[in-house]
C-alpha positions in Angstrom: 75.4 24.0 130.5 73.7 23.9 133.8 71.4 21.1 132.9 74.3 18.9 131.8 76.1 19.0 135.1 75.3 15.7 136.6 77.5 16.2 139.7 75.7 19.4 140.7 74.6 19.5 144.4 70.9 20.4 144.5 71.3 23.0 147.3 67.9 24.6 146.7 66.1 21.3 147.1 66.3 21.7 150.8 65.7 25.4 151.1 62.6 25.0 153.2 64.7 22.9 155.6 67.1 25.8 155.8 64.3 28.2 156.5 63.0 25.9 159.3 66.4 25.6 161.0 66.8 29.4 160.9 63.3 30.1 162.2 63.9 27.6 165.1 67.1 29.4 166.1 65.7 32.8 165.6 62.6 31.9 167.6 64.7 30.6 170.5 66.7 33.8 170.4 63.7 36.1 170.4 62.0 34.2 173.2 65.2 34.5 175.3 65.4 38.2 174.6 61.8 38.7 175.7 62.1 36.5 178.8 65.6 37.3 180.0 66.8 40.2 178.0 70.5 40.9 177.8 73.0 40.8 180.7 74.4 44.3 180.3 77.9 44.9 181.6 79.5 47.9 183.2 80.0 49.6 179.8 76.2 50.0 179.6 75.1 50.2 183.2 78.1 51.8 185.0 79.3 50.3 188.3 82.4 49.7 190.3 86.0 49.3 189.1 88.2 47.8 191.9 91.8 46.6 192.2 92.9 44.3 195.1 96.2 42.8 196.2 95.5 39.2 197.3 97.4 37.5 200.2 99.5 35.5 197.7 100.7 38.8 196.1 98.5 38.6 193.0 96.7 41.7 191.7 93.0 41.1 191.0 91.1 43.7 188.9 87.3 43.5 189.1 84.4 45.2 187.5 80.9 45.1 189.0 77.8 46.6 187.3 76.2 47.5 190.7 73.6 50.2 191.3 73.2 50.4 195.1 75.3 51.2 198.1 74.4 47.9 199.7 75.9 46.0 196.7 79.1 48.0 197.0 79.4 47.2 200.7 78.8 43.6 200.0 81.7 43.5 197.4 84.1 45.2 199.8 83.2 42.8 202.6 83.8 39.8 200.4 87.3 40.9 199.6 88.0 42.0 203.2 87.1 38.5 204.3 89.8 37.2 202.0 92.4 39.5 203.7 92.8 41.3 200.4 94.3 44.8 200.3 92.2 47.4 198.5 94.4 49.4 196.0 91.6 51.1 194.0 87.9 51.3 194.4 85.9 53.7 192.3 82.4 54.1 190.9 82.2 54.8 187.2 79.3 55.8 184.9 78.3 53.9 181.8 80.7 54.5 178.8 77.9 53.5 176.4 75.0 55.7 177.3 71.4 55.6 176.0 72.1 58.4 173.5 75.1 56.5 172.0 73.0 53.4 171.8 70.2 55.3 170.0 72.8 56.8 167.5 74.1 53.3 166.9 70.6 52.1 166.0 70.2 55.0 163.6 73.6 54.4 162.0 72.8 50.7 161.5 69.4 51.5 160.1 70.8 54.0 157.6 73.6 51.6 156.7 71.2 48.8 156.1 69.0 51.1 153.9 72.1 52.2 151.9 73.3 48.6 151.5 69.8 47.6 150.2 69.8 50.4 147.6 73.4 49.7 146.6 72.8 45.9 146.2 69.6 46.6 144.3 71.3 48.9 141.9 74.3 46.7 141.4 72.2 43.6 140.7 69.4 45.5 139.0 66.7 44.0 141.2 65.2 45.1 144.6 64.9 41.4 145.5 68.7 41.1 145.8 68.9 44.0 148.2 65.9 43.0 150.4 67.2 39.4 150.6 70.6 40.6 151.7 69.2 42.8 154.4 66.9 40.0 155.6 70.0 37.7 155.8 71.8 40.3 157.8 68.8 40.7 160.2 68.8 36.9 160.6 72.5 36.9 161.6 71.9 39.7 164.1 68.9 38.0 165.8 70.7 34.7 166.2 73.9 36.4 167.5 72.1 38.6 170.0 69.7 35.9 171.0 72.6 33.5 171.7 74.2 36.0 174.0 70.9 36.5 175.8 70.9 32.7 176.5 74.6 32.8 177.5 73.9 35.8 179.8 71.1 33.9 181.6 72.8 30.5 182.0 76.5 31.5 182.1 76.4 35.1 183.3 78.0 36.4 180.1 77.9 40.2 180.0 77.3 42.4 177.0 80.1 45.1 176.7 81.6 47.3 174.1 83.5 44.5 172.5 80.2 42.7 171.8 79.0 45.7 169.9 82.2 45.6 167.9 81.6 41.9 167.2 78.1 42.5 166.0 79.2 45.2 163.6 82.0 42.9 162.3 79.6 40.1 161.8 77.1 42.3 159.9 79.9 43.5 157.6 81.1 40.0 157.0 77.5 38.8 156.3 76.8 41.4 153.7 80.2 40.9 152.0 79.7 37.1 151.8 76.2 37.5 150.4 77.4 39.9 147.7 80.1 37.3 146.6 77.4 34.6 146.2 75.0 37.0 144.4 77.8 38.0 142.0 78.2 34.4 141.0 74.4 34.1 140.4 74.6 37.2 138.2 77.5 35.7 136.2 75.6 32.5 135.7 72.6 34.4 134.5 74.7 36.1 131.9 76.8 33.1 130.9 74.2 30.5 130.2 71.4 30.0 127.6 68.8 32.8 128.0 66.2 30.1 128.1 67.6 29.1 131.5 67.8 32.7 132.7 64.4 32.5 134.5 65.2 29.1 136.1 66.6 30.6 139.3 66.7 27.3 141.1 69.1 25.8 138.5 71.2 29.0 138.4 71.4 29.2 142.2 72.4 25.6 142.5 75.1 26.1 139.9 76.3 29.3 141.6 76.5 27.7 145.0 78.4 24.8 143.6 81.1 27.2 142.4 81.5 28.9 145.7 81.2 26.0 148.1 84.9 25.8 148.6 85.0 29.5 149.1 82.6 29.0 152.0 84.8 26.2 153.4 87.8 28.5 153.2 85.9 31.3 155.0 84.8 28.9 157.7 88.3 27.5 158.3 89.8 31.0 158.1 87.3 32.4 160.6 87.9 29.7 163.1 91.6 29.8 162.7 91.7 33.7 162.9 89.5 33.7 166.0 91.8 31.1 167.6 95.1 32.7 166.6 94.3 36.2 168.1 94.3 35.1 171.8 96.2 31.8 171.5 98.9 32.5 169.0 99.4 36.3 168.5 99.4 37.1 172.3 101.6 34.1 173.4 104.1 35.1 170.7 104.2 38.7 172.0 104.5 37.5 175.6 107.3 35.1 174.7 109.1 37.7 172.8 109.0 40.1 175.7 110.3 37.4 178.1 113.2 36.6 175.7 114.1 40.2 175.5 114.2 40.6 179.3 116.4 37.5 179.6 118.8 38.8 176.9 119.1 42.2 178.7 120.0 40.4 181.9 
């Protein structure tokens, strides 16, 4: 029984602390967005794509989200002062135009609405669906706000890959929430009906059963993010080098 589990972690005892932490980070992100906005990259603004051969023989590819002829001249002069040879220099338009951004907003809004309905039907309560969507909005604001801050202080640009990352995070967020909600539903069915309305005890018990699931996801996310650039790519490069040596 839920009430007999003396080792249960009382997760919900600190729920207002969780709210406070989230509101602080969300508030910082929103303020950053209003004050500095996002540092949009060439995918959104268009600009210059250039390729230079440096004096040491290295090829340097550069992208600049420039909008004026003066900025283009300044970039060229900077590389000329380094005795670099210009191999390619062309102006490109934005690959993510306003119309595509608008359609993306519509798609996300429709998806969020459908997720809300689906979760509400599956768990037989609109509260589950609304709570899941609010959690998804929470994740979006913190992620986008963080990149607003990074864009201001570290000149990090928003590009097409960032959009992909946002969509991936939203998908992960909803999936993770549904797993936890499913445990809550199982607890409601499994235990004494008299405890069915005690959502605090049920939530504590459900979160206890999935805490190692959360740890596994955290470790896996960190490891997976690390392995893509620092394991998978080095393996590919090493393989290619070994093949070339064997052919020689």
